[in-house]
KOLTORBA-865731 format. One record per atom (N, C-alpha, C): residue number from 1; atom name; y, z, x. Coordinates in Angstrom, 2 decimals, m for minus. Example, Ala and Ser with C-alpha at 12.3 -4.5 7.8 and 13.67 -1.06 7.14 Angstrom:
<seq 1, atom N, v m5.69, w 7.80, u 13.19>
<seq 1, atom CA, v m4.50, w 7.80, u 12.30>
<seq 1, atom C, v m3.30, w 7.80, u 13.20>
<seq 2, atom N, v m2.25, w 7.08, u 12.85>
<seq 2, atom CA, v m1.06, w 7.14, u 13.67>
<seq 2, atom C, v 0.03, w 7.87, u 12.90>
This chain:
<seq 1, atom N, v m103.04, w m30.19, u m42.66>
<seq 1, atom CA, v m102.92, w m28.99, u m43.45>
<seq 1, atom C, v m102.11, w m29.29, u m44.70>
<seq 2, atom N, v m102.62, w m28.87, u m45.83>
<seq 2, atom CA, v m101.95, w m29.10, u m47.10>
<seq 2, atom C, v m101.31, w m27.80, u m47.58>
<seq 3, atom N, v m100.07, w m27.88, u m47.98>
<seq 3, atom CA, v m99.36, w m26.71, u m48.49>
<seq 3, atom C, v m99.45, w m26.70, u m50.00>
<seq 4, atom N, v m99.94, w m25.58, u m50.52>
<seq 4, atom CA, v m100.01, w m25.40, u m51.97>
<seq 4, atom C, v m99.08, w m24.28, u m52.36>
<seq 5, atom N, v m98.17, w m24.58, u m53.25>
<seq 5, atom CA, v m97.27, w m23.56, u m53.78>
<seq 5, atom C, v m97.57, w m23.44, u m55.27>
<seq 6, atom N, v m98.11, w m22.32, u m55.67>
<seq 6, atom CA, v m98.44, w m22.12, u m57.08>
<seq 6, atom C, v m97.60, w m21.05, u m57.74>
<seq 7, atom N, v m97.12, w m20.10, u m56.95>
<seq 7, atom CA, v m96.32, w m19.00, u m57.48>
<seq 7, atom C, v m95.05, w m18.88, u m56.64>
<seq 8, atom N, v m93.90, w m19.18, u m57.25>
<seq 8, atom CA, v m92.61, w m19.10, u m56.56>
<seq 8, atom C, v m91.79, w m17.95, u m57.13>
<seq 9, atom N, v m91.20, w m17.18, u m56.26>
<seq 9, atom CA, v m90.37, w m16.05, u m56.68>
<seq 9, atom C, v m88.91, w m16.30, u m56.32>
<seq 10, atom N, v m88.04, w m16.07, u m57.30>
<seq 10, atom CA, v m86.60, w m16.13, u m57.06>
<seq 10, atom C, v m86.02, w m14.77, u m57.44>
<seq 11, atom N, v m85.72, w m13.95, u m56.44>
<seq 11, atom CA, v m85.00, w m12.71, u m56.74>
<seq 11, atom C, v m83.54, w m13.07, u m57.00>
<seq 12, atom N, v m82.96, w m12.48, u m58.00>
<seq 12, atom CA, v m81.57, w m12.84, u m58.32>
<seq 12, atom C, v m80.71, w m11.60, u m58.51>
<seq 13, atom N, v m79.49, w m11.71, u m58.03>
<seq 13, atom CA, v m78.47, w m10.70, u m58.32>
<seq 13, atom C, v m77.38, w m11.33, u m59.20>
<seq 14, atom N, v m77.71, w m12.49, u m59.76>
<seq 14, atom CA, v m76.84, w m13.25, u m60.67>
<seq 14, atom C, v m75.59, w m13.80, u m59.97>
<seq 15, atom N, v m75.64, w m13.94, u m58.67>
<seq 15, atom CA, v m74.52, w m14.49, u m57.91>
<seq 15, atom C, v m74.66, w m16.01, u m57.81>
<seq 16, atom N, v m73.61, w m16.64, u m57.32>
<seq 16, atom CA, v m73.63, w m18.09, u m57.10>
<seq 16, atom C, v m74.72, w m18.46, u m56.09>
<seq 17, atom N, v m74.91, w m17.63, u m55.07>
<seq 17, atom CA, v m75.93, w m17.89, u m54.06>
<seq 17, atom C, v m77.33, w m17.85, u m54.69>
<seq 18, atom N, v m77.55, w m16.92, u m55.60>
<seq 18, atom CA, v m78.84, w m16.84, u m56.29>
<seq 18, atom C, v m79.06, w m18.07, u m57.17>
<seq 19, atom N, v m77.99, w m18.55, u m57.78>
<seq 19, atom CA, v m78.10, w m19.76, u m58.61>
<seq 19, atom C, v m78.50, w m20.98, u m57.77>
<seq 20, atom N, v m77.95, w m21.06, u m56.55>
<seq 20, atom CA, v m78.30, w m22.17, u m55.66>
<seq 20, atom C, v m79.78, w m22.07, u m55.27>
<seq 21, atom N, v m80.25, w m20.86, u m54.97>
<seq 21, atom CA, v m81.67, w m20.66, u m54.63>
<seq 21, atom C, v m82.55, w m21.04, u m55.82>
<seq 22, atom N, v m82.11, w m20.70, u m57.03>
<seq 22, atom CA, v m82.87, w m21.05, u m58.23>
<seq 22, atom C, v m82.98, w m22.57, u m58.38>
<seq 23, atom N, v m81.92, w m23.30, u m58.09>
<seq 23, atom CA, v m81.95, w m24.76, u m58.15>
<seq 23, atom C, v m83.02, w m25.31, u m57.21>
<seq 24, atom N, v m83.07, w m24.78, u m56.00>
<seq 24, atom CA, v m84.09, w m25.20, u m55.04>
<seq 24, atom C, v m85.49, w m24.86, u m55.54>
<seq 25, atom N, v m85.64, w m23.65, u m56.05>
<seq 25, atom CA, v m86.96, w m23.20, u m56.51>
<seq 25, atom C, v m87.44, w m24.02, u m57.70>
<seq 26, atom N, v m86.56, w m24.37, u m58.61>
<seq 26, atom CA, v m86.93, w m25.20, u m59.76>
<seq 26, atom C, v m87.44, w m26.55, u m59.27>
<seq 27, atom N, v m86.74, w m27.14, u m58.31>
<seq 27, atom CA, v m87.18, w m28.44, u m57.77>
<seq 27, atom C, v m88.55, w m28.31, u m57.12>
<seq 28, atom N, v m88.78, w m27.25, u m56.38>
<seq 28, atom CA, v m90.08, w m27.04, u m55.75>
<seq 28, atom C, v m91.17, w m26.77, u m56.80>
<seq 29, atom N, v m90.84, w m26.00, u m57.80>
<seq 29, atom CA, v m91.81, w m25.72, u m58.87>
<seq 29, atom C, v m92.22, w m27.00, u m59.57>
<seq 30, atom N, v m91.25, w m27.88, u m59.81>
<seq 30, atom CA, v m91.56, w m29.17, u m60.43>
<seq 30, atom C, v m92.44, w m30.02, u m59.51>
<seq 31, atom N, v m92.10, w m30.04, u m58.24>
<seq 31, atom CA, v m92.83, w m30.85, u m57.27>
<seq 31, atom C, v m94.27, w m30.40, u m57.11>
<seq 32, atom N, v m94.49, w m29.09, u m57.12>
<seq 32, atom CA, v m95.81, w m28.54, u m56.88>
<seq 32, atom C, v m96.52, w m28.08, u m58.15>
<seq 33, atom N, v m95.88, w m28.27, u m59.30>
<seq 33, atom CA, v m96.43, w m27.79, u m60.57>
<seq 33, atom C, v m96.74, w m26.29, u m60.47>
<seq 34, atom N, v m95.78, w m25.55, u m59.95>
<seq 34, atom CA, v m95.93, w m24.12, u m59.71>
<seq 34, atom C, v m95.28, w m23.30, u m60.82>
<seq 35, atom N, v m95.70, w m22.05, u m60.92>
<seq 35, atom CA, v m95.08, w m21.11, u m61.84>
<seq 35, atom C, v m93.88, w m20.47, u m61.15>
<seq 36, atom N, v m92.88, w m20.16, u m61.94>
<seq 36, atom CA, v m91.65, w m19.59, u m61.42>
<seq 36, atom C, v m91.52, w m18.14, u m61.89>
<seq 37, atom N, v m91.25, w m17.25, u m60.96>
<seq 37, atom CA, v m91.03, w m15.84, u m61.27>
<seq 37, atom C, v m89.57, w m15.53, u m60.98>
<seq 38, atom N, v m88.87, w m14.96, u m61.94>
<seq 38, atom CA, v m87.48, w m14.55, u m61.73>
<seq 38, atom C, v m87.44, w m13.03, u m61.76>
<seq 39, atom N, v m86.89, w m12.44, u m60.72>
<seq 39, atom CA, v m86.87, w m10.99, u m60.56>
<seq 39, atom C, v m85.45, w m10.50, u m60.32>
<seq 40, atom N, v m85.08, w m9.45, u m61.04>
<seq 40, atom CA, v m83.82, w m8.77, u m60.79>
<seq 40, atom C, v m84.15, w m7.31, u m60.50>
<seq 41, atom N, v m83.56, w m6.78, u m59.42>
<seq 41, atom CA, v m83.79, w m5.39, u m59.06>
<seq 41, atom C, v m82.51, w m4.61, u m59.33>
<seq 42, atom N, v m82.65, w m3.54, u m60.10>
<seq 42, atom CA, v m81.53, w m2.68, u m60.44>
<seq 42, atom C, v m81.58, w m1.46, u m59.54>
<seq 43, atom N, v m80.47, w m1.19, u m58.89>
<seq 43, atom CA, v m80.37, w 0.04, u m58.12>
<seq 43, atom C, v m79.80, w 1.10, u m59.05>
<seq 44, atom N, v m80.45, w 2.23, u m59.11>
<seq 44, atom CA, v m80.05, w 3.28, u m60.04>
<seq 44, atom C, v m78.64, w 3.76, u m59.74>
<seq 45, atom N, v m77.86, w 3.90, u m60.80>
<seq 45, atom CA, v m76.50, w 4.43, u m60.68>
<seq 45, atom C, v m76.58, w 5.89, u m61.11>
<seq 46, atom N, v m76.25, w 6.78, u m60.19>
<seq 46, atom CA, v m76.31, w 8.20, u m60.48>
<seq 46, atom C, v m74.92, w 8.78, u m60.36>
<seq 47, atom N, v m74.54, w 9.57, u m61.35>
<seq 47, atom CA, v m73.23, w 10.21, u m61.33>
<seq 47, atom C, v m73.17, w 11.21, u m60.18>
<seq 48, atom N, v m71.97, w 11.41, u m59.65>
<seq 48, atom CA, v m71.79, w 12.32, u m58.52>
<seq 48, atom C, v m72.21, w 13.74, u m58.89>
<seq 49, atom N, v m71.86, w 14.17, u m60.07>
<seq 49, atom CA, v m72.23, w 15.52, u m60.53>
<seq 49, atom C, v m73.32, w 15.38, u m61.57>
<seq 50, atom N, v m74.55, w 15.13, u m61.13>
<seq 50, atom CA, v m75.66, w 14.96, u m62.05>
<seq 50, atom C, v m76.08, w 16.34, u m62.53>
<seq 51, atom N, v m75.72, w 16.63, u m63.74>
<seq 51, atom CA, v m76.08, w 17.89, u m64.37>
<seq 51, atom C, v m77.00, w 17.60, u m65.54>
<seq 52, atom N, v m77.81, w 18.58, u m65.93>
<seq 52, atom CA, v m78.70, w 18.35, u m67.07>
<seq 52, atom C, v m77.96, w 17.85, u m68.31>
<seq 53, atom N, v m76.70, w 18.25, u m68.49>
<seq 53, atom CA, v m75.95, w 17.80, u m69.67>
<seq 53, atom C, v m75.62, w 16.31, u m69.61>
<seq 54, atom N, v m75.69, w 15.71, u m68.41>
<seq 54, atom CA, v m75.38, w 14.28, u m68.27>
<seq 54, atom C, v m76.60, w 13.39, u m68.43>
<seq 55, atom N, v m77.78, w 13.98, u m68.64>
<seq 55, atom CA, v m79.00, w 13.20, u m68.72>
<seq 55, atom C, v m78.93, w 12.16, u m69.84>
<seq 56, atom N, v m78.44, w 12.53, u m70.99>
<seq 56, atom CA, v m78.31, w 11.60, u m72.12>
<seq 56, atom C, v m77.39, w 10.45, u m71.78>
<seq 57, atom N, v m76.28, w 10.75, u m71.13>
<seq 57, atom CA, v m75.31, w 9.72, u m70.73>
<seq 57, atom C, v m75.95, w 8.77, u m69.72>
<seq 58, atom N, v m76.69, w 9.30, u m68.75>
<seq 58, atom CA, v m77.37, w 8.47, u m67.75>
<seq 58, atom C, v m78.39, w 7.56, u m68.43>
<seq 59, atom N, v m79.13, w 8.10, u m69.38>
<seq 59, atom CA, v m80.13, w 7.31, u m70.10>
<seq 59, atom C, v m79.46, w 6.17, u m70.86>
<seq 60, atom N, v m78.34, w 6.46, u m71.52>
<seq 60, atom CA, v m77.61, w 5.42, u m72.26>
<seq 60, atom C, v m77.11, w 4.33, u m71.31>
<seq 61, atom N, v m76.59, w 4.74, u m70.15>
<seq 61, atom CA, v m76.10, w 3.78, u m69.16>
<seq 61, atom C, v m77.25, w 2.91, u m68.66>
<seq 62, atom N, v m78.39, w 3.52, u m68.36>
<seq 62, atom CA, v m79.56, w 2.77, u m67.91>
<seq 62, atom C, v m80.00, w 1.75, u m68.95>
<seq 63, atom N, v m79.99, w 2.12, u m70.22>
<seq 63, atom CA, v m80.38, w 1.19, u m71.28>
<seq 63, atom C, v m79.45, w m0.01, u m71.35>
<seq 64, atom N, v m78.17, w 0.21, u m71.19>
<seq 64, atom CA, v m77.20, w m0.89, u m71.21>
<seq 64, atom C, v m77.43, w m1.80, u m70.01>
<seq 65, atom N, v m77.65, w m1.22, u m68.84>
<seq 65, atom CA, v m77.89, w m2.00, u m67.63>
<seq 65, atom C, v m79.14, w m2.86, u m67.81>
<seq 66, atom N, v m80.21, w m2.28, u m68.31>
<seq 66, atom CA, v m81.47, w m3.01, u m68.50>
<seq 66, atom C, v m81.29, w m4.13, u m69.52>
<seq 67, atom N, v m80.66, w m3.83, u m70.63>
<seq 67, atom CA, v m80.47, w m4.83, u m71.68>
<seq 67, atom C, v m79.63, w m6.01, u m71.17>
<seq 68, atom N, v m78.57, w m5.70, u m70.46>
<seq 68, atom CA, v m77.70, w m6.74, u m69.92>
<seq 68, atom C, v m78.45, w m7.60, u m68.89>
<seq 69, atom N, v m79.22, w m6.93, u m68.03>
<seq 69, atom CA, v m79.97, w m7.67, u m67.00>
<seq 69, atom C, v m81.01, w m8.58, u m67.63>
<seq 70, atom N, v m81.73, w m8.11, u m68.65>
<seq 70, atom CA, v m82.72, w m8.97, u m69.33>
<seq 70, atom C, v m82.05, w m10.18, u m69.94>
<seq 71, atom N, v m80.90, w m9.97, u m70.57>
<seq 71, atom CA, v m80.17, w m11.09, u m71.17>
<seq 71, atom C, v m79.76, w m12.10, u m70.11>
<seq 72, atom N, v m79.25, w m11.61, u m68.99>
<seq 72, atom CA, v m78.83, w m12.51, u m67.91>
<seq 72, atom C, v m80.02, w m13.25, u m67.31>
<seq 73, atom N, v m81.13, w m12.55, u m67.11>
<seq 73, atom CA, v m82.34, w m13.19, u m66.57>
<seq 73, atom C, v m82.79, w m14.34, u m67.46>
<seq 74, atom N, v m82.89, w m14.07, u m68.76>
<seq 74, atom CA, v m83.36, w m15.10, u m69.69>
<seq 74, atom C, v m82.36, w m16.24, u m69.84>
<seq 75, atom N, v m81.09, w m15.95, u m69.54>
<seq 75, atom CA, v m80.06, w m16.98, u m69.63>
<seq 75, atom C, v m80.03, w m17.93, u m68.45>
<seq 76, atom N, v m80.80, w m17.65, u m67.42>
<seq 76, atom CA, v m80.79, w m18.51, u m66.23>
<seq 76, atom C, v m81.46, w m19.86, u m66.46>
<seq 77, atom N, v m82.39, w m19.90, u m67.41>
<seq 77, atom CA, v m83.11, w m21.15, u m67.71>
<seq 77, atom C, v m83.12, w m21.38, u m69.21>
<seq 78, atom N, v m83.12, w m22.63, u m69.60>
<seq 78, atom CA, v m83.23, w m22.96, u m71.01>
<seq 78, atom C, v m84.64, w m22.62, u m71.50>
<seq 79, atom N, v m84.82, w m22.42, u m72.80>
<seq 79, atom CA, v m86.17, w m22.16, u m73.32>
<seq 79, atom C, v m87.17, w m23.26, u m72.92>
<seq 80, atom N, v m86.71, w m24.50, u m72.92>
<seq 80, atom CA, v m87.59, w m25.61, u m72.53>
<seq 80, atom C, v m88.01, w m25.48, u m71.06>
<seq 81, atom N, v m87.05, w m25.16, u m70.17>
<seq 81, atom CA, v m87.37, w m24.98, u m68.75>
<seq 81, atom C, v m88.30, w m23.79, u m68.54>
<seq 82, atom N, v m88.08, w m22.71, u m69.29>
<seq 82, atom CA, v m88.95, w m21.53, u m69.18>
<seq 82, atom C, v m90.40, w m21.89, u m69.45>
<seq 83, atom N, v m90.63, w m22.66, u m70.51>
<seq 83, atom CA, v m92.00, w m23.07, u m70.87>
<seq 83, atom C, v m92.56, w m24.04, u m69.84>
<seq 84, atom N, v m91.78, w m25.03, u m69.49>
<seq 84, atom CA, v m92.23, w m26.08, u m68.56>
<seq 84, atom C, v m92.58, w m25.51, u m67.19>
<seq 85, atom N, v m91.85, w m24.51, u m66.76>
<seq 85, atom CA, v m92.05, w m23.93, u m65.43>
<seq 85, atom C, v m92.93, w m22.67, u m65.47>
<seq 86, atom N, v m93.49, w m22.38, u m66.64>
<seq 86, atom CA, v m94.37, w m21.21, u m66.78>
<seq 86, atom C, v m93.70, w m19.96, u m66.21>
<seq 87, atom N, v m92.47, w m19.72, u m66.64>
<seq 87, atom CA, v m91.64, w m18.68, u m66.05>
<seq 87, atom C, v m92.05, w m17.28, u m66.49>
<seq 88, atom N, v m92.07, w m16.40, u m65.50>
<seq 88, atom CA, v m92.28, w m14.97, u m65.75>
<seq 88, atom C, v m91.01, w m14.25, u m65.31>
<seq 89, atom N, v m90.58, w m13.31, u m66.14>
<seq 89, atom CA, v m89.38, w m12.53, u m65.85>
<seq 89, atom C, v m89.78, w m11.11, u m65.50>
<seq 90, atom N, v m89.06, w m10.52, u m64.54>
<seq 90, atom CA, v m89.35, w m9.14, u m64.16>
<seq 90, atom C, v m88.05, w m8.42, u m63.82>
<seq 91, atom N, v m88.04, w m7.16, u m64.18>
<seq 91, atom CA, v m86.91, w m6.27, u m63.87>
<seq 91, atom C, v m87.51, w m5.02, u m63.25>
<seq 92, atom N, v m87.05, w m4.69, u m62.06>
<seq 92, atom CA, v m87.55, w m3.51, u m61.36>
<seq 92, atom C, v m86.38, w m2.61, u m60.98>
<seq 93, atom N, v m86.65, w m1.33, u m60.83>
<seq 93, atom CA, v m85.67, w m0.36, u m60.36>
<seq 93, atom C, v m86.01, w 0.02, u m58.94>
<seq 94, atom N, v m85.00, w 0.11, u m58.08>
<seq 94, atom CA, v m85.24, w 0.58, u m56.72>
<seq 94, atom C, v m84.40, w m0.16, u m55.71>
<seq 95, atom N, v m84.87, w m0.13, u m54.49>
<seq 95, atom CA, v m84.21, w m0.82, u m53.39>
<seq 95, atom C, v m84.56, w m2.31, u m53.49>
<seq 96, atom N, v m83.58, w m3.21, u m53.52>
<seq 96, atom CA, v m83.89, w m4.62, u m53.72>
<seq 96, atom C, v m84.93, w m5.19, u m52.78>
<seq 97, atom N, v m84.77, w m5.01, u m51.47>
<seq 97, atom CA, v m85.74, w m5.66, u m50.57>
<seq 97, atom C, v m87.13, w m5.06, u m50.72>
<seq 98, atom N, v m87.23, w m3.76, u m50.97>
<seq 98, atom CA, v m88.54, w m3.12, u m51.15>
<seq 98, atom C, v m89.23, w m3.66, u m52.39>
<seq 99, atom N, v m88.50, w m3.77, u m53.48>
<seq 99, atom CA, v m89.08, w m4.24, u m54.74>
<seq 99, atom C, v m89.42, w m5.72, u m54.69>
<seq 100, atom N, v m88.62, w m6.51, u m53.98>
<seq 100, atom CA, v m88.91, w m7.95, u m53.84>
<seq 100, atom C, v m90.23, w m8.14, u m53.09>
<seq 101, atom N, v m90.38, w m7.44, u m51.99>
<seq 101, atom CA, v m91.61, w m7.54, u m51.19>
<seq 101, atom C, v m92.80, w m7.01, u m51.99>
<seq 102, atom N, v m92.62, w m5.90, u m52.67>
<seq 102, atom CA, v m93.70, w m5.33, u m53.48>
<seq 102, atom C, v m94.13, w m6.30, u m54.58>
<seq 103, atom N, v m93.16, w m6.94, u m55.23>
<seq 103, atom CA, v m93.47, w m7.90, u m56.28>
<seq 103, atom C, v m94.24, w m9.09, u m55.70>
<seq 104, atom N, v m93.77, w m9.59, u m54.57>
<seq 104, atom CA, v m94.43, w m10.74, u m53.93>
<seq 104, atom C, v m95.89, w m10.41, u m53.59>
<seq 105, atom N, v m96.12, w m9.22, u m53.08>
<seq 105, atom CA, v m97.48, w m8.81, u m52.74>
<seq 105, atom C, v m98.36, w m8.67, u m53.98>
<seq 106, atom N, v m97.84, w m8.03, u m55.01>
<seq 106, atom CA, v m98.67, w m7.75, u m56.19>
<seq 106, atom C, v m98.90, w m8.97, u m57.09>
<seq 107, atom N, v m98.11, w m10.03, u m56.93>
<seq 107, atom CA, v m98.25, w m11.22, u m57.76>
<seq 107, atom C, v m98.71, w m12.45, u m56.97>
<seq 108, atom N, v m99.19, w m12.24, u m55.76>
<seq 108, atom CA, v m99.70, w m13.33, u m54.91>
<seq 108, atom C, v m98.70, w m14.49, u m54.84>
<seq 109, atom N, v m97.44, w m14.16, u m54.56>
<seq 109, atom CA, v m96.38, w m15.16, u m54.47>
<seq 109, atom C, v m96.59, w m16.00, u m53.20>
<seq 110, atom N, v m96.44, w m17.31, u m53.35>
<seq 110, atom CA, v m96.62, w m18.24, u m52.22>
<seq 110, atom C, v m95.33, w m18.51, u m51.46>
<seq 111, atom N, v m94.18, w m18.36, u m52.13>
<seq 111, atom CA, v m92.89, w m18.63, u m51.50>
<seq 111, atom C, v m91.82, w m17.86, u m52.25>
<seq 112, atom N, v m90.92, w m17.25, u m51.50>
<seq 112, atom CA, v m89.74, w m16.60, u m52.08>
<seq 112, atom C, v m88.54, w m17.48, u m51.74>
<seq 113, atom N, v m87.76, w m17.83, u m52.75>
<seq 113, atom CA, v m86.52, w m18.58, u m52.53>
<seq 113, atom C, v m85.37, w m17.67, u m52.93>
<seq 114, atom N, v m84.49, w m17.40, u m51.98>
<seq 114, atom CA, v m83.39, w m16.48, u m52.29>
<seq 114, atom C, v m82.11, w m16.88, u m51.60>
<seq 115, atom N, v m81.02, w m16.51, u m52.21>
<seq 115, atom CA, v m79.71, w m16.81, u m51.65>
<seq 115, atom C, v m79.34, w m15.81, u m50.58>
<seq 116, atom N, v m78.42, w m16.23, u m49.71>
<seq 116, atom CA, v m77.85, w m15.32, u m48.72>
<seq 116, atom C, v m76.36, w m15.26, u m48.97>
<seq 117, atom N, v m75.78, w m14.15, u m48.64>
<seq 117, atom CA, v m74.34, w m13.98, u m48.87>
<seq 117, atom C, v m73.51, w m14.32, u m47.66>
<seq 118, atom N, v m74.15, w m14.61, u m46.55>
<seq 118, atom CA, v m73.42, w m15.06, u m45.36>
<seq 118, atom C, v m72.48, w m14.03, u m44.79>
<seq 119, atom N, v m72.82, w m12.73, u m44.92>
<seq 119, atom CA, v m71.99, w m11.71, u m44.31>
<seq 119, atom C, v m72.07, w m11.82, u m42.79>
<seq 120, atom N, v m70.99, w m11.50, u m42.15>
<seq 120, atom CA, v m71.00, w m11.51, u m40.69>
<seq 120, atom C, v m70.32, w m10.28, u m40.15>
<seq 121, atom N, v m70.30, w m10.17, u m38.86>
<seq 121, atom CA, v m69.55, w m9.12, u m38.19>
<seq 121, atom C, v m69.97, w m7.71, u m38.55>
<seq 122, atom N, v m68.98, w m6.85, u m38.70>
<seq 122, atom CA, v m69.20, w m5.43, u m38.93>
<seq 122, atom C, v m69.91, w m5.19, u m40.26>
<seq 123, atom N, v m69.54, w m5.94, u m41.28>
<seq 123, atom CA, v m70.18, w m5.76, u m42.59>
<seq 123, atom C, v m71.68, w m5.97, u m42.49>
<seq 124, atom N, v m72.10, w m7.02, u m41.80>
<seq 124, atom CA, v m73.53, w m7.28, u m41.64>
<seq 124, atom C, v m74.19, w m6.19, u m40.81>
<seq 125, atom N, v m73.50, w m5.76, u m39.77>
<seq 125, atom CA, v m74.04, w m4.72, u m38.89>
<seq 125, atom C, v m74.25, w m3.42, u m39.66>
<seq 126, atom N, v m73.32, w m3.05, u m40.52>
<seq 126, atom CA, v m73.42, w m1.81, u m41.26>
<seq 126, atom C, v m74.35, w m1.91, u m42.47>
<seq 127, atom N, v m74.28, w m3.00, u m43.20>
<seq 127, atom CA, v m75.03, w m3.13, u m44.44>
<seq 127, atom C, v m76.36, w m3.85, u m44.28>
<seq 128, atom N, v m76.46, w m4.69, u m43.26>
<seq 128, atom CA, v m77.66, w m5.50, u m43.15>
<seq 128, atom C, v m77.67, w m6.54, u m44.25>
<seq 129, atom N, v m78.81, w m7.08, u m44.50>
<seq 129, atom CA, v m78.91, w m8.12, u m45.50>
<seq 129, atom C, v m80.24, w m7.98, u m46.23>
<seq 130, atom N, v m80.19, w m8.04, u m47.54>
<seq 130, atom CA, v m81.43, w m8.00, u m48.32>
<seq 130, atom C, v m82.32, w m9.16, u m47.88>
<seq 131, atom N, v m81.74, w m10.34, u m47.76>
<seq 131, atom CA, v m82.53, w m11.51, u m47.36>
<seq 131, atom C, v m83.18, w m11.29, u m45.99>
<seq 132, atom N, v m82.43, w m10.73, u m45.06>
<seq 132, atom CA, v m82.97, w m10.48, u m43.72>
<seq 132, atom C, v m84.15, w m9.51, u m43.78>
<seq 133, atom N, v m84.01, w m8.45, u m44.56>
<seq 133, atom CA, v m85.10, w m7.47, u m44.70>
<seq 133, atom C, v m86.32, w m8.11, u m45.35>
<seq 134, atom N, v m86.09, w m8.96, u m46.34>
<seq 134, atom CA, v m87.20, w m9.63, u m47.02>
<seq 134, atom C, v m87.91, w m10.57, u m46.04>
<seq 135, atom N, v m87.15, w m11.34, u m45.28>
<seq 135, atom CA, v m87.75, w m12.26, u m44.30>
<seq 135, atom C, v m88.63, w m11.49, u m43.32>
<seq 136, atom N, v m88.18, w m10.34, u m42.89>
<seq 136, atom CA, v m88.93, w m9.55, u m41.90>
<seq 136, atom C, v m90.17, w m8.89, u m42.49>
<seq 137, atom N, v m90.19, w m8.63, u m43.80>
<seq 137, atom CA, v m91.28, w m7.86, u m44.41>
<seq 137, atom C, v m92.15, w m8.64, u m45.37>
<seq 138, atom N, v m91.77, w m9.84, u m45.70>
<seq 138, atom CA, v m92.46, w m10.62, u m46.73>
<seq 138, atom C, v m93.89, w m10.99, u m46.36>
<seq 139, atom N, v m94.78, w m10.96, u m47.36>
<seq 139, atom CA, v m96.15, w m11.40, u m47.13>
<seq 139, atom C, v m96.30, w m12.93, u m47.18>
<seq 140, atom N, v m95.20, w m13.63, u m47.47>
<seq 140, atom CA, v m95.25, w m15.09, u m47.61>
<seq 140, atom C, v m93.98, w m15.69, u m47.03>
<seq 141, atom N, v m93.92, w m17.02, u m46.90>
<seq 141, atom CA, v m92.69, w m17.66, u m46.40>
<seq 141, atom C, v m91.50, w m17.39, u m47.32>
<seq 142, atom N, v m90.32, w m17.36, u m46.71>
<seq 142, atom CA, v m89.08, w m17.12, u m47.46>
<seq 142, atom C, v m88.12, w m18.27, u m47.17>
<seq 143, atom N, v m87.66, w m18.91, u m48.23>
<seq 143, atom CA, v m86.64, w m19.95, u m48.12>
<seq 143, atom C, v m85.31, w m19.29, u m48.43>
<seq 144, atom N, v m84.44, w m19.21, u m47.43>
<seq 144, atom CA, v m83.11, w m18.65, u m47.68>
<seq 144, atom C, v m82.12, w m19.79, u m47.83>
<seq 145, atom N, v m81.27, w m19.67, u m48.83>
<seq 145, atom CA, v m80.36, w m20.74, u m49.19>
<seq 145, atom C, v m78.94, w m20.21, u m49.21>
<seq 146, atom N, v m78.07, w m20.93, u m48.52>
<seq 146, atom CA, v m76.65, w m20.59, u m48.55>
<seq 146, atom C, v m75.93, w m21.55, u m49.48>
<seq 147, atom N, v m74.91, w m21.06, u m50.11>
<seq 147, atom CA, v m74.07, w m21.91, u m50.93>
<seq 147, atom C, v m73.23, w m22.74, u m49.97>
<seq 148, atom N, v m73.45, w m24.06, u m50.00>
<seq 148, atom CA, v m72.72, w m24.91, u m49.05>
<seq 148, atom C, v m72.37, w m26.25, u m49.68>
<seq 149, atom N, v m71.61, w m27.02, u m48.94>
<seq 149, atom CA, v m71.23, w m28.36, u m49.39>
<seq 149, atom C, v m72.43, w m29.29, u m49.36>
<seq 150, atom N, v m73.46, w m28.93, u m48.60>
<seq 150, atom CA, v m74.66, w m29.77, u m48.49>
<seq 150, atom C, v m75.64, w m29.36, u m49.57>
<seq 151, atom N, v m75.25, w m29.51, u m50.79>
<seq 151, atom CA, v m76.08, w m29.10, u m51.92>
<seq 151, atom C, v m77.34, w m29.93, u m52.02>
<seq 152, atom N, v m78.32, w m29.34, u m52.63>
<seq 152, atom CA, v m79.60, w m29.98, u m52.85>
<seq 152, atom C, v m79.39, w m31.16, u m53.81>
<seq 153, atom N, v m79.87, w m32.32, u m53.46>
<seq 153, atom CA, v m79.67, w m33.52, u m54.28>
<seq 153, atom C, v m80.97, w m33.82, u m55.02>
<seq 154, atom N, v m80.86, w m33.92, u m56.34>
<seq 154, atom CA, v m82.03, w m34.24, u m57.16>
<seq 154, atom C, v m81.88, w m35.66, u m57.67>
<seq 155, atom N, v m82.97, w m36.45, u m57.58>
<seq 155, atom CA, v m82.90, w m37.84, u m58.05>
<seq 155, atom C, v m82.71, w m37.92, u m59.55>
């Protein structure tokens, strides 16, 4: 059986763990001559007292969030790497795991590479894990990567 990876997705929250997953995904994209998709999901920030008079303020806040996220997304790779890896950037609003799975389905993604935060105990029990939800719902294999001393070694 031959494994073909043509479309790789890296969901990012701009954390160190996401950066480690991106390093793995770049190496795989190079190895398989695959396209790289970088996705950031924004969860809407809503004021506690959402009144019609606050709509303008909410819109301004959303614009700043989107602009900042686009800048951070494009800053993850050099222009040369973006071209070489046929990178596509995406920004979605909603629940991270729902949007990651939806993106993977709609773009025929072959592999999702994502970081894990390594939460344990009560925090994990109460909050769960985006990576765990993605693994359970994904239409394709998911490579989960922890930030560790056993870093990926590139020749």
